[in-house]
C-alpha positions, 0 to 999 in steps of 0.5 A: 916269374917265367916259370910260374907263367909256364905252369899257369899255361900248363894248368889252363891247358889241363883244365880245357883238355879235361872239360873237352874230354869229360863233357861227353860224360853227360851225353848218352852212353849205355854201353860203356865209357863216353865216346871221347874215352873210347876214341883215346883207348882205341887209338892210343891204347890203355897205357896211353889213356892212363898217361894222358889222364894222369898228365891232364890232372897233374897239370892242374897243379900249375894253377896252385899259385900261392900268395907265398911259396912254402917249403911244405907245399911239395908234401901235399902235391905228393899226396895228390899225385899218389891219389891221381896215379892210383885212380887212373891206373885202376879206373882205366885198367892197367892190367899188370898193375891190377893183377898185382894188387887185386889179390891184396885189395880185391880192387875190381870188386867195388867198382863192378858191384857199384856200377851194377847197383847204381848204373851210370848216374854216379859217373855223371854226378862225380863228373859234375862235382869234379867240374865244380872243384876245377871251377873253384881252383880256377876261381882262386887262381884268377884272384891271386896269380897277379895279386901283390898283397893280401886277397880278401875279395871274390871267392876269398870273401867266402873261404880262405883256401878255395883252391884246396876246397877245389882239390877236395871236390875234384878228388871227391868227384872221382871217388863218386865216379869210380870208387876203389879201396885204394882211392878211399884209403888215400883220400883222407890222407890227401885231405889231411895233407892239405888241411896241414898245409893250410895251417902252415901257409896261414902261419906264414901269412900271419908273419907277412900281414900280421893283424890284417890276416888274423882279422880276415881269418876270424871272419872267413872260414877256411874251406866251407862258407859259414861252416869250417 
């Protein structure tokens, strides 16, 4: 219980720091990244910027408190970690890594042409989508982190896995913000791993709650209200 509480605090801290850094994405900055990113890069270097962003985003995993621990959870976390590491190392330009993989994937080309075509608007849209994703993760956590039984109210009244939907939106926001071959290839893997995890988790929930969960699942969509 103490470990879960610590992880929750880490997750909350990650959300707050993320918002403090990326809220500057909505301020005018036509000559490159927002002021917060520039400050970190100038004071801690590219390596420090990459490590900080990876740590912040992985901290969100601390909020993924599930109603029942599952042995399959780590596989999906691994997919999320792989996506985050690939995104941050490419987005902020770890020179050695980019040098090594660019001949294979032609990595810099997509982002350069993307921003030449669309300007900075996708960064703002992507950041907004990611913030919506964080909000869903947080809303799901608020409802279940102290829950003892089956939760079917609040955000869970509309979807069965709001935290997974939050991860989908958060990562989609980053793809809109900074598209790359690697993240475009990893994103379907990430989505598939969490869909698979949701199915495994639901099997366990049926074992625990029986008919009550089956009835809840029959009237509540898994990821998108009224759709799927």
